[in-house]
C-alpha positions as CSV (number, residue, x, y, z in Angstrom):
1,M,0.4,0.0,0.2
2,R,1.5,3.5,-1.0
3,V,1.5,5.8,1.7
4,A,1.2,9.6,1.1
5,P,4.2,11.8,2.1
6,F,2.2,13.6,4.8
7,D,1.7,10.5,6.7
8,L,5.2,9.5,7.1
9,L,5.6,13.4,8.5
10,L,3.3,12.5,10.9
11,T,4.1,9.3,11.7
12,A,7.4,10.4,13.2
13,V,6.1,13.0,14.7
14,I,4.0,10.9,16.8
15,E,6.8,8.3,17.2
16,R,9.6,11.1,18.3
17,P,11.7,10.4,21.7
18,R,9.8,11.2,24.7
19,G,10.7,14.4,26.8
20,K,11.3,16.5,23.7
21,M,9.7,20.0,22.9
22,D,7.6,19.8,19.6
23,P,9.4,22.5,17.5
24,L,5.9,23.4,16.1
25,R,4.4,24.3,19.7
26,S,7.5,26.2,21.0
27,R,6.2,29.6,19.8
28,S,3.5,28.7,22.6
29,N,3.3,30.9,25.8
30,C,2.8,27.9,27.7
31,S,4.5,24.7,28.3
32,W,4.3,21.3,26.2
33,K,3.5,18.5,28.2
34,E,5.1,14.5,27.5
35,P,2.8,13.7,24.1
36,T,0.5,10.5,24.4
37,P,0.3,8.5,21.3
38,R,-3.5,8.1,20.0
39,R,-4.7,11.7,21.4
40,S,-6.7,14.2,19.4
41,A,-5.5,16.8,21.7
42,A,-2.9,17.8,24.4
43,A,-3.3,20.2,27.4
44,C,-0.8,22.8,28.2
45,G,0.3,23.1,31.4
46,C,-2.1,26.3,31.6
47,G,-5.0,23.9,31.3
48,H,-5.7,24.9,27.4
49,A,-6.6,22.5,24.9
50,V,-4.4,22.1,22.0
51,A,-5.5,20.6,18.6
52,R,-3.7,17.9,17.4
53,R,-3.8,16.6,13.5
54,S,-4.6,12.9,13.6
55,R,-4.1,10.3,11.1
56,P,-6.0,10.4,7.8
57,Q,-9.1,8.9,7.0
58,I,-10.4,7.0,3.8
59,G,-13.4,9.2,2.5
60,A,-12.6,12.0,4.3
61,G,-12.0,14.6,1.5
62,A,-10.1,16.2,-1.3
63,G,-6.6,15.2,1.1
64,G,-7.6,12.1,2.2
65,W,-8.0,13.7,6.1
66,K,-9.7,15.9,8.2
67,R,-8.7,17.7,11.7
68,P,-10.6,16.6,14.4
69,R,-12.3,18.7,16.9
70,A,-10.3,20.1,19.6
71,M,-11.4,18.4,22.9
72,K,-11.8,20.8,25.8
73,H,-11.6,18.2,28.4
74,P,-9.3,15.6,27.3
75,P,-9.0,11.8,28.5
76,Q,-7.9,11.4,31.6
77,R,-4.8,9.0,31.4
78,D,-3.5,6.6,34.2
79,G,-1.2,8.3,36.9
80,E,-1.7,11.8,35.7
81,P,-2.9,14.0,38.0
82,S,-6.5,15.6,37.0
83,P,-6.4,18.9,36.2
84,S,-8.1,21.9,38.5
85,P,-11.4,23.2,38.0
86,P,-11.8,26.8,37.1
87,P,-12.0,29.2,39.6
88,Q,-15.8,30.4,40.3
89,R,-17.0,33.7,39.7
90,R,-17.5,36.0,42.8
91,P,-21.0,36.7,43.8
92,R,-21.7,40.6,43.4
93,G,-24.6,43.1,44.5
94,F,-27.7,41.3,46.6
95,A,-26.1,37.7,46.4
96,S,-22.8,38.7,47.7
97,T,-24.9,39.6,50.9
98,A,-28.1,37.3,51.2
99,G,-26.2,34.3,52.1
100,G,-23.3,35.5,54.1
101,S,-21.5,33.1,56.6
102,P,-21.6,34.5,60.3
103,R,-18.0,34.3,59.8
104,R,-18.0,37.5,57.1
105,R,-20.8,39.4,59.4
106,G,-18.3,39.1,62.4
107,E,-15.4,40.5,60.6
108,R,-17.7,43.6,59.4
109,E,-18.7,44.3,63.2
110,R,-15.1,44.2,64.1
111,E,-14.2,46.5,61.2
112,R,-16.7,48.7,62.3
113,E,-15.8,48.5,65.8
114,K,-11.9,49.9,64.7
115,E,-13.6,53.0,62.9
116,R,-15.3,54.0,66.0
117,T,-12.3,53.2,67.9
118,K,-10.2,55.4,65.6
119,L,-13.2,58.2,65.8
120,R,-12.8,58.2,69.7
121,E,-9.2,58.0,70.1
122,R,-9.4,61.2,67.3
123,H,-11.8,63.1,69.7
124,R,-9.1,62.2,73.2
125,R,-6.1,63.5,70.7
126,A,-7.9,66.5,69.9
127,I,-9.1,67.1,73.5
128,T,-5.5,66.4,75.0
129,S,-3.6,68.9,71.9
130,R,-6.1,71.7,73.2
131,M,-5.2,71.1,76.9
132,L,-1.5,71.2,76.0
133,A,-1.8,74.5,74.1
134,G,-4.0,76.1,77.2
135,L,-0.8,75.1,79.0
136,R,1.6,76.6,77.1
137,Q,-0.3,79.6,75.7
138,H,-1.4,80.9,79.4
139,G,0.3,79.4,81.6
140,N,4.1,79.4,80.0
141,F,4.8,75.7,80.5
142,P,7.8,74.6,78.6
143,L,6.1,71.1,77.4
144,P,7.6,69.1,74.7
145,A,5.8,68.9,70.7
146,R,4.8,65.5,71.8
147,A,4.1,66.0,75.4
148,D,2.1,63.1,77.2
149,M,0.4,63.6,80.9
150,N,3.8,62.5,82.2
151,D,5.2,65.6,80.8
152,V,2.5,67.5,82.0
153,L,2.4,66.3,85.5
154,A,6.2,66.9,86.0
155,A,5.9,70.8,84.8
156,L,3.0,71.3,87.4
157,A,5.1,69.3,90.2
158,R,8.3,71.8,89.2
159,A,6.2,74.7,89.4
160,A,4.5,73.6,92.8
161,G,8.2,73.6,93.7
162,W,8.8,70.3,93.4
163,T,11.7,68.4,92.3
164,V,11.0,65.5,89.1
165,Q,14.4,63.6,88.1
166,P,14.6,62.3,84.6
167,D,13.6,58.8,86.2
168,G,10.6,60.0,87.3
169,T,11.9,60.2,91.1
170,T,9.4,63.2,92.8
171,F,10.4,64.8,96.0
172,R,10.6,68.3,97.7
173,S,13.2,70.9,97.4
174,S,15.4,70.9,99.8
175,N,15.0,74.9,99.9
176,Q,11.8,74.7,100.0
177,P,9.8,76.0,103.5
178,L,8.0,73.1,105.0
179,L,5.0,75.8,106.2
180,P,3.9,79.0,104.4
181,P,5.0,82.0,106.1
182,P,2.3,83.6,108.5
183,P,-0.9,85.4,107.0
184,P,1.2,89.2,106.8
185,Q,3.7,88.3,104.6
186,L,1.4,85.7,102.1
187,H,3.1,87.0,99.4
188,G,5.9,84.8,99.5
189,V,3.3,81.8,99.1
190,F,2.5,83.4,95.8
191,Q,6.0,83.3,94.6
192,V,6.8,79.6,95.0
193,A,5.4,79.9,91.2
194,S,7.5,82.4,88.7
195,V,5.5,84.9,87.1
196,E,5.5,82.7,83.9
197,T,2.9,80.6,85.3
198,P,-0.3,82.9,85.9
199,A,-2.8,79.6,85.8
200,L,-1.0,78.3,89.0
201,I,-1.0,81.1,90.6
202,N,-4.9,81.6,90.3
203,T,-5.3,78.2,91.2
204,L,-3.3,78.7,94.4
205,S,-5.3,82.2,95.3
206,S,-8.6,80.9,95.8
207,Y,-7.8,79.7,99.2
208,V,-6.6,82.8,100.4
209,I,-10.4,84.6,98.7
210,G,-12.6,81.9,99.5
211,T,-11.9,81.5,103.0
212,P,-11.9,83.9,106.0
213,L,-8.5,85.9,107.4
214,D,-8.8,83.8,110.8
215,S,-8.8,80.5,108.6
216,Q,-6.2,81.2,106.2
217,A,-3.3,79.6,108.4
218,S,-4.8,76.0,108.1
219,A,-6.2,76.3,104.8
220,L,-2.4,77.2,103.2
221,Q,-0.8,74.2,105.4
222,T,-2.3,71.7,103.5
223,D,0.8,72.6,101.2
224,D,2.8,70.0,102.8
225,S,0.8,67.5,101.9
226,L,0.7,68.9,98.0
227,S,1.5,66.6,95.3
228,P,1.2,66.4,91.5
229,S,-1.3,63.9,91.7
230,S,-3.5,65.7,93.8
231,L,-3.4,69.4,91.9
232,D,-7.1,68.0,90.3
233,S,-8.2,68.4,93.8
234,V,-7.2,72.1,93.7
235,V,-8.5,72.8,90.4
236,A,-11.9,71.2,91.3
237,D,-11.5,73.1,94.8
238,R,-11.4,76.7,92.8
239,S,-14.8,75.9,91.3
240,I,-16.2,75.8,94.3
241,K,-15.2,78.7,96.0
242,T,-15.9,80.7,93.0
243,E,-19.6,80.3,93.5
244,N,-19.1,81.3,96.8
245,Y,-17.9,84.7,96.0
246,G,-21.5,86.3,95.2
247,N,-23.0,84.9,98.5
248,S,-24.2,87.7,101.5
249,S,-21.3,85.9,103.9
250,S,-18.8,86.9,101.3
251,V,-19.9,90.4,100.7
252,S,-19.8,91.0,104.5
253,S,-16.8,89.7,104.6
254,L,-15.4,91.7,102.2
255,N,-16.8,95.0,103.8
256,C,-14.8,94.2,107.1
257,M,-11.4,94.0,105.0
258,D,-8.7,95.9,106.2
259,N,-6.3,97.5,103.8
260,D,-3.7,94.8,104.0
261,Q,-6.2,91.9,103.4
262,Q,-7.0,94.5,99.9
263,L,-3.7,94.6,99.0
264,M,-3.3,91.0,99.2
265,R,-6.3,90.6,97.3
266,S,-5.5,92.9,94.5
267,A,-2.1,90.9,94.4
268,V,-3.8,87.5,94.0
269,L,-6.3,88.8,91.2
270,F,-3.8,90.4,89.4
271,P,-0.6,88.6,89.3
272,G,1.2,90.2,86.3
273,D,2.9,92.8,85.7
274,Y,0.8,95.1,82.9
275,T,3.6,98.3,83.6
276,K,4.1,100.0,80.5
277,T,1.4,98.1,78.7
278,P,-0.7,99.6,76.0
279,Y,-3.1,102.4,77.1
280,I,-6.6,101.0,76.9
281,P,-9.5,103.6,77.1
282,V,-12.5,102.4,79.7
283,Y,-16.4,103.2,79.4
284,A,-19.1,102.2,81.7
285,S,-22.3,102.0,80.1
286,L,-25.1,104.3,82.2
287,P,-28.3,102.8,83.5
288,M,-31.0,102.3,80.7
289,G,-34.1,103.9,82.3
290,I,-32.5,107.7,82.8
291,I,-34.1,109.2,79.8
292,N,-38.3,108.5,79.6
293,S,-40.2,107.4,76.9
294,H,-41.0,111.4,76.4
295,C,-37.1,112.2,76.1
296,Q,-36.5,113.6,79.2
297,L,-33.9,113.3,81.5
298,V,-35.5,111.6,84.7
299,D,-32.9,112.2,87.5
300,P,-30.1,114.6,86.7
301,E,-28.8,114.8,90.2
302,S,-29.0,111.1,90.3
303,V,-26.9,110.7,87.2
304,R,-23.9,113.1,88.3
305,A,-23.5,111.1,91.5
306,E,-23.2,108.6,89.5
307,L,-20.9,110.0,87.2
308,R,-18.7,111.3,90.5
309,H,-18.2,107.9,91.0
310,L,-17.0,106.5,87.4
311,K,-14.3,109.8,87.6
312,S,-13.2,108.6,90.9
313,L,-12.9,104.7,89.6
314,N,-10.4,106.6,86.3
315,V,-12.7,105.4,83.5
316,D,-12.3,107.5,79.8
317,G,-15.8,107.5,79.5
318,V,-19.5,106.5,79.5
319,V,-21.9,104.2,77.0
320,V,-25.1,106.0,76.4
321,D,-28.0,104.3,74.4
322,C,-29.8,106.4,72.2
323,W,-33.3,104.7,71.3
324,W,-35.1,104.8,67.8
325,G,-38.5,104.3,69.9
326,I,-37.8,107.1,72.2
327,V,-36.3,110.0,69.8
328,E,-38.5,109.4,67.0
329,A,-41.6,107.7,68.6
330,W,-44.5,109.1,67.9
331,T,-44.5,111.1,64.3
332,P,-41.9,109.7,61.0
333,R,-39.3,112.4,60.6
334,K,-39.9,114.4,63.9
335,Y,-37.0,113.6,66.2
336,E,-36.8,114.4,70.2
337,W,-33.3,115.2,71.4
338,S,-33.9,116.9,74.6
339,G,-33.2,114.9,77.3
340,Y,-29.8,113.3,75.5
341,R,-29.0,117.3,75.0
342,D,-29.3,117.5,78.6
343,L,-27.3,114.6,79.4
344,F,-24.7,115.5,77.3
345,G,-24.2,118.5,79.2
346,I,-23.7,117.2,82.4
347,I,-21.4,114.1,80.8
348,K,-19.5,117.5,79.8
349,E,-19.0,119.2,83.1
350,F,-16.7,116.0,84.5
351,K,-14.8,116.0,81.0
352,L,-15.7,112.9,80.1
353,K,-16.2,111.3,76.8
354,V,-18.9,109.5,75.2
355,Q,-19.6,106.4,73.0
356,V,-23.1,106.6,71.3
357,V,-25.0,103.5,70.7
358,L,-27.5,104.1,67.9
359,S,-30.1,101.2,69.4
360,F,-32.5,100.2,66.0
361,H,-34.1,97.7,68.2
362,G,-36.8,97.4,70.8
363,S,-35.8,95.9,74.3
364,G,-38.5,94.0,76.7
365,E,-36.3,94.8,79.6
366,I,-38.2,97.3,81.9
367,G,-35.4,99.8,83.2
368,S,-34.6,101.9,86.6
369,G,-37.0,104.6,85.2
370,D,-39.7,101.6,84.5
371,V,-39.9,102.5,80.9
372,L,-40.7,99.8,78.3
373,I,-38.5,100.6,75.3
374,S,-40.1,99.6,71.7
375,L,-39.7,100.5,67.8
376,P,-41.5,103.6,67.3
377,K,-45.5,104.0,67.5
378,W,-45.7,105.1,64.3
379,I,-44.4,102.0,63.1
380,M,-46.6,99.3,65.4
381,E,-48.9,101.2,63.5
382,I,-48.0,100.3,60.2
383,A,-47.7,96.7,61.4
384,K,-51.4,96.2,62.4
385,E,-51.6,96.2,58.7
386,N,-48.6,94.4,57.5
387,Q,-47.0,92.5,59.9
388,D,-44.6,91.1,57.4
389,I,-42.5,93.7,58.2
390,F,-41.3,92.4,60.8
391,F,-39.1,88.8,61.5
392,T,-41.2,85.6,61.0
393,D,-40.3,82.2,62.1
394,R,-41.5,78.9,60.5
395,E,-44.8,79.0,62.5
396,G,-45.7,82.3,61.0
397,R,-44.8,83.9,64.7
398,R,-43.6,87.5,64.4
399,N,-40.6,88.9,66.3
400,T,-41.5,92.8,67.0
401,E,-37.7,93.3,68.4
402,C,-36.5,94.8,64.9
403,L,-37.4,95.0,61.3
404,S,-37.0,92.5,58.6
405,W,-34.2,93.0,56.5
406,G,-36.5,91.6,53.8
407,I,-38.0,96.0,53.7
408,D,-34.5,97.2,53.5
409,K,-35.6,98.4,49.7
410,E,-39.0,97.8,50.0
411,R,-41.2,101.3,50.4
412,V,-43.5,100.3,53.0
413,L,-42.7,102.5,56.0
414,R,-45.0,105.7,54.9
415,G,-43.0,106.1,51.9
416,R,-39.4,105.4,52.8
417,T,-37.4,102.1,52.9
418,G,-36.1,100.3,55.9
419,I,-32.2,101.7,54.5
420,E,-33.6,105.5,54.5
421,V,-35.6,105.5,58.0
422,Y,-31.9,104.5,59.3
423,F,-30.1,107.3,57.7
424,D,-32.6,109.6,58.3
425,F,-31.9,109.0,62.1
426,M,-28.1,109.0,61.8
427,R,-28.4,112.2,59.8
428,S,-30.5,113.8,62.6
429,F,-28.2,112.8,65.3
430,H,-25.2,114.0,63.1
431,M,-26.8,117.4,62.7
432,E,-28.1,117.7,66.1
433,F,-24.8,117.3,67.8
434,R,-22.1,118.0,65.4
435,N,-20.3,120.4,67.9
436,L,-20.1,117.8,70.6
437,S,-18.4,115.5,67.8
438,E,-15.8,118.7,66.8
439,E,-14.9,119.2,70.6
440,G,-13.9,115.6,70.8
441,L,-16.6,114.6,73.4
442,V,-18.1,111.8,71.7
443,S,-15.6,109.8,70.8
444,S,-17.3,106.8,68.5
445,I,-20.4,105.9,67.5
446,E,-22.0,102.2,67.4
447,I,-24.6,101.3,65.0
448,G,-27.4,98.7,65.9
449,L,-27.7,96.5,62.8
450,G,-29.9,93.5,64.3
451,A,-31.3,92.0,67.4
452,S,-30.2,93.3,71.0
453,G,-27.8,95.8,68.7
454,E,-25.7,93.1,67.3
455,L,-24.8,91.7,63.8
456,R,-27.4,89.0,64.1
457,Y,-30.6,87.6,63.2
458,P,-33.0,87.4,66.1
459,S,-33.1,83.8,66.2
460,C,-32.9,83.5,70.2
461,P,-35.6,85.4,71.1
462,D,-37.1,85.0,75.2
463,T,-40.2,86.0,74.0
464,M,-40.9,82.8,71.9
465,G,-39.8,80.3,74.7
466,W,-36.5,80.2,73.6
467,K,-34.0,78.9,76.6
468,Y,-30.5,78.3,76.6
469,P,-28.5,76.4,75.1
470,G,-31.7,76.2,72.3
471,I,-30.6,75.9,68.7
472,G,-32.9,78.5,67.8
473,E,-34.8,78.9,64.5
474,F,-34.3,80.5,61.0
475,Q,-36.1,83.5,60.7
476,C,-36.6,84.5,56.8
477,Y,-40.6,83.3,56.4
478,D,-41.9,86.9,56.4
479,R,-43.0,87.8,52.8
480,Y,-40.3,90.2,51.6
481,M,-37.3,87.4,52.6
482,Q,-39.2,84.6,51.0
483,K,-39.4,86.5,47.3
484,H,-35.9,87.5,47.9
485,L,-35.2,83.7,48.4
486,R,-37.2,82.9,45.4
487,Q,-35.4,85.0,43.1
488,S,-32.3,83.3,44.4
489,A,-33.3,79.9,44.3
490,L,-34.7,81.2,40.5
491,S,-31.2,82.2,39.0
492,R,-29.5,79.3,40.3
493,G,-31.9,77.1,37.9
494,H,-33.7,75.3,41.0
495,L,-37.0,76.9,41.8
496,F,-37.8,74.0,44.2
497,W,-35.4,75.0,46.5
498,A,-36.9,78.2,47.2
499,R,-38.2,77.5,50.7
500,G,-36.9,77.1,54.0
501,P,-35.6,73.8,55.5
502,D,-38.6,71.7,57.3
503,N,-36.4,69.6,59.4
504,A,-34.4,72.2,61.5
505,G,-36.0,71.7,64.5
506,Y,-37.6,74.4,67.2
507,Y,-35.9,77.1,69.2
508,N,-35.1,74.7,72.4
509,S,-34.0,71.5,70.1
510,R,-30.4,70.6,70.3
511,P,-28.7,69.4,67.0
512,H,-28.7,65.8,67.0
513,E,-32.1,65.8,67.5
514,T,-32.7,67.7,64.0
515,G,-32.0,66.1,60.3
516,F,-31.1,69.7,59.4
517,F,-27.8,70.2,61.5
518,C,-26.6,66.6,63.1
519,D,-24.0,64.8,61.9
520,G,-23.6,64.5,58.7
521,G,-27.1,66.2,58.2
522,D,-28.5,68.5,55.2
523,Y,-26.7,71.1,56.2
524,D,-23.8,69.9,54.4
525,S,-26.2,68.8,51.5
526,Y,-26.5,70.9,47.9
527,Y,-29.7,72.5,49.1
528,G,-28.1,73.1,52.6
529,R,-25.0,74.9,51.1
530,F,-27.4,76.8,48.8
531,F,-29.7,78.2,51.6
532,L,-27.0,78.7,54.4
533,N,-25.0,80.9,51.8
534,W,-28.4,82.9,50.7
535,Y,-29.4,83.5,54.4
536,S,-25.8,84.8,55.5
537,G,-25.6,86.7,52.4
538,V,-28.7,88.8,53.4
539,L,-26.9,89.5,56.5
540,M,-23.8,91.0,54.7
541,D,-25.6,93.0,52.6
542,H,-27.9,94.4,55.0
543,V,-24.9,95.7,57.1
544,D,-23.4,96.5,53.6
545,H,-26.0,99.0,52.8
546,V,-26.2,100.5,56.2
547,L,-22.6,101.1,56.9
548,S,-22.4,103.0,53.2
549,L,-25.1,105.7,54.4
550,A,-23.6,105.4,58.0
551,S,-19.9,106.6,56.7
552,L,-22.2,109.9,54.6
553,A,-24.1,110.6,57.2
554,F,-21.1,110.9,60.1
555,D,-18.6,112.1,57.9
556,G,-15.2,110.5,59.5
557,A,-16.1,109.4,62.9
558,E,-15.2,106.3,64.0
559,I,-17.8,103.7,63.5
560,V,-18.4,100.5,65.9
561,V,-20.3,97.4,65.2
562,K,-20.8,94.7,67.5
563,V,-20.6,91.0,67.1
564,P,-22.3,88.4,69.0
565,S,-20.9,86.1,70.6
566,I,-22.8,82.4,69.9
567,Y,-20.5,79.8,71.6
568,W,-22.8,77.2,72.5
569,W,-23.2,73.8,70.3
570,Y,-19.2,75.4,69.3
571,R,-17.9,71.9,69.3
572,T,-19.8,70.7,67.1
573,A,-19.9,70.1,63.2
574,S,-22.3,72.3,62.1
575,H,-22.4,75.0,64.4
576,A,-25.8,75.0,64.6
577,A,-26.6,77.9,66.7
578,E,-24.5,79.9,64.3
579,L,-26.1,79.4,61.8
580,T,-29.6,80.3,62.7
581,A,-27.7,83.6,64.3
582,G,-26.6,84.0,60.4
583,F,-22.8,83.2,60.7
584,Y,-22.1,80.2,58.2
585,N,-19.5,78.9,60.3
586,P,-19.5,75.3,60.6
587,T,-16.2,73.2,61.1
588,N,-15.5,73.1,57.3
589,R,-15.7,76.6,57.0
590,D,-14.8,80.1,58.1
591,G,-17.8,82.1,58.7
592,Y,-16.2,85.3,59.6
593,S,-13.8,86.2,57.0
594,P,-15.9,86.9,54.6
595,V,-17.8,88.9,57.1
596,F,-14.6,90.9,58.2
597,R,-13.5,91.5,54.9
598,M,-16.5,93.6,54.4
599,L,-16.7,95.8,57.7
600,K,-12.6,96.3,56.7
601,K,-14.2,98.2,53.7
602,H,-15.8,100.6,56.1
603,S,-12.8,101.0,58.4
604,V,-15.2,100.4,61.3
605,I,-14.1,98.8,65.2
606,L,-15.1,95.2,65.9
607,K,-16.6,94.8,69.2
608,L,-16.9,91.8,71.0
609,V,-18.7,90.3,74.2
610,C,-16.4,88.8,76.3
611,Y,-18.3,86.5,79.0
612,G,-16.6,84.8,82.0
613,P,-15.3,81.1,83.0
614,E,-18.3,80.5,85.1
615,F,-19.7,79.7,81.5
616,T,-17.2,77.8,80.6
617,I,-17.2,75.8,83.9
618,Q,-21.1,74.9,84.3
619,E,-22.3,74.7,80.5
620,N,-19.6,73.3,78.7
621,D,-20.5,69.6,79.5
622,E,-24.3,70.3,78.0
623,A,-24.0,72.4,75.1
624,F,-20.4,71.8,73.7
625,A,-19.8,75.3,74.2
626,D,-16.3,76.7,73.9
627,P,-16.7,80.6,74.4
628,E,-12.6,80.9,74.6
629,G,-12.4,79.0,71.1
630,L,-14.7,81.6,69.4
631,T,-13.2,84.4,71.2
632,W,-10.0,83.5,69.7
633,Q,-11.7,82.8,66.4
634,V,-13.1,85.8,65.9
635,M,-10.1,88.4,67.0
636,N,-7.6,86.4,65.0
637,A,-10.1,86.9,61.9
638,A,-10.1,90.5,62.6
639,W,-7.0,91.5,62.8
640,D,-5.7,89.5,60.0
641,H,-8.1,91.8,58.1
642,G,-6.8,94.4,60.0
643,L,-10.0,95.3,62.0
644,S,-9.5,97.4,65.6
645,L,-10.7,95.3,68.1
646,C,-12.7,96.6,71.3
647,V,-14.0,93.8,74.2
648,E,-17.2,94.3,76.2
649,S,-18.7,92.7,79.3
650,A,-20.2,93.0,82.8
651,L,-17.9,92.9,85.7
652,P,-18.8,90.7,88.7
653,C,-17.4,92.4,91.6
654,H,-16.1,89.2,93.1
655,N,-14.4,87.0,90.3
656,G,-11.1,87.7,90.3
657,E,-10.5,85.3,87.5
658,M,-13.0,87.3,85.4
659,Y,-10.6,90.5,85.9
660,S,-7.6,88.3,84.5
661,Q,-9.1,86.6,81.7
662,I,-10.6,89.9,80.0
663,L,-6.6,91.1,80.8
664,D,-5.7,88.1,78.9
665,T,-8.0,89.3,76.0
666,A,-7.7,92.9,76.0
667,K,-3.6,92.4,76.0
668,P,-2.6,89.4,75.0
669,R,1.3,88.3,76.7
670,N,2.6,85.9,74.1
671,D,0.9,88.0,70.7
672,P,4.3,88.3,68.4
673,D,2.5,91.1,66.4
674,R,1.7,93.0,69.7
675,H,-1.9,93.3,69.2
676,H,-4.4,94.9,72.0
677,A,-7.9,96.2,72.1
678,A,-8.9,99.3,71.2
679,F,-11.2,100.0,74.4
680,F,-12.9,98.0,77.3
681,A,-16.5,99.0,77.7
682,Y,-18.9,97.8,80.8
683,R,-21.9,97.1,79.2
684,Q,-24.3,96.2,81.8
685,Q,-23.6,97.2,86.1
686,P,-21.5,95.4,87.6
687,P,-23.0,94.3,90.9
688,F,-22.8,96.8,93.8
689,L,-21.3,98.9,91.5
690,L,-22.9,101.7,93.5
691,Q,-21.5,100.5,97.0
692,R,-17.8,102.0,96.9
693,E,-16.7,100.1,99.8
694,V,-17.4,97.2,98.2
695,C,-16.1,96.9,94.6
696,F,-14.0,100.4,94.6
697,S,-10.7,99.0,95.3
698,E,-10.8,95.9,92.9
699,L,-12.6,98.3,89.8
700,C,-9.8,101.1,90.1
701,T,-7.0,98.6,90.4
702,F,-8.4,96.7,86.8
703,V,-8.7,100.4,85.4
704,K,-5.1,101.0,85.9
705,C,-4.1,97.5,84.7
706,M,-5.9,98.7,81.4
707,H,-4.2,101.9,81.6
708,G,-0.7,100.3,81.4
709,E,-0.2,102.0,85.3
710,A,1.2,100.6,88.4
711,P,-1.3,100.7,91.6
712,H,-0.2,102.8,94.2
713,N,-0.2,101.8,97.6
714,G,-3.0,101.1,99.5
715,E,-5.3,100.9,96.5
716,G,-6.3,97.6,96.3
């Protein structure tokens, strides 16, 4: 039988020696396995099926042979391991979780717990960093950059006079006396700590201030057992002693203090040396009821007695409120200034300066003259027909404390807009008292821009039942504000955004109780950012328009703008109370810089309210408040924009820590740029101010520290 040449070649290939590589497969990317006779397909190492030519079959067509089909799974040879099955696809979507095993669910729960642990650790580190920053800044403790609690305890122990070795061994220094000096020489007790640690001086001073003189020796003898671990009890005892300052026993004991005790008390209250520091003028506010509703001076002699007492305290001037509801009370454009003219004449006799406050709001409080101050009577008559001239909350309740900013450009006030009414009042004051301004009697003019004269919405009104620390409500539901909101939403192309938030809670809600202010809430959504930008933008537009006209009316006079201190919920993500008041200042945005940039354009002086330590100690935990953090944010933002800053506060007579805090705020010691306040003002009468025997010594020393002078012997 004749064999075709191709059959000879195929036979040679099949009967080749075992273990050699097929030259026809040498170009393949995978290695060739040992050939097997009489197989139509061979499998490579990677599991691919390789087709092989078989012997030709008779009748197979024009070549005498045909290519067999490649076998996907070739027959298994004896002794040869079976190929592994192909990997199965991982289920996706719902199928991947429908039949999840308990093991996988446990792994997911462990991952969540790890994330929660990380968040708690970040929160703990943030608190620790604030504590360390406060010790470095206000206590001048030389703590390293990555300090831990051991470093803090060592620094406190060294400041208390102990010796701390590198290995942690702590003992009392040999040169430190076992007993403090007797009471007449109590200055030595406070000299244990250096002047660079005022925080520790205030801590030790609580023993002397809060206890009678006969028990001070026994109280100070406890210093023998003082150790770094017992310093926490000293700090806790300080808050207890502070609460006792205002009771009757403390006041009676202060009345019988002799001069030596007052000298010792002054050394404790003002531990720092403020000699040759910048001169800061001090102003004290006059009572609200000295001018009645008919703009008449109620009791000129009592005013003279009050001014005589303030002059003895060496204050530079007084703060006088000029109420729009009194001057233009009955008829539009008819201004009555007679009572204020008499008051300014008396102030001029004592050679005191005047800081005028133009109050365009009402007051629900009753002053000493039984005067209930409201908006002008003709404004209230207009409101009977059009209540939309007032701010309105989501329930439709009207706030009659001040006019809505929605009517700034609406002629609804007897043919005038809101801006024109403010301008006419300012121009009338300037024409009436221009000579006093030229003589230098009027040092500055504060413009009331919102609720309580502050730059804010009336979001937390007591008349609506608001109680601290409620978040307040948005005040944008009057007809004119809603019209402005609709125009803004239409310009953005989202008309359905022309509404106020429907999940922002009520006046006394907490942020976590609402869907708008909670962590990850709607305040940070696309709609939330649009609404809050519009809400704060209306505030800025109102201020810009009023200050532009004030510059024209007063022609170069110093203008003051009062910024509120809304410190509650400051340590939350949304800063809910600030948002409802008009300051778009969440944790991921600086809401004060845009406002201060606009105020800088008008060259105004910024007035900041400073609260005392009692707010920080008693209310922090409930409301996540941070008065100090807010104060430093506002002050730094103002100084960064080149604004002058002044401080306003009420001074309790027996709170030494309050005096020190105000001095540190007005004259920061560690500021490399040497910033300081332009002036300081008592906004309310301090308790017992008219009882000269009680507070005269402390207030006089405080004023001298503000003036950069050293107190004389015998002056507290």
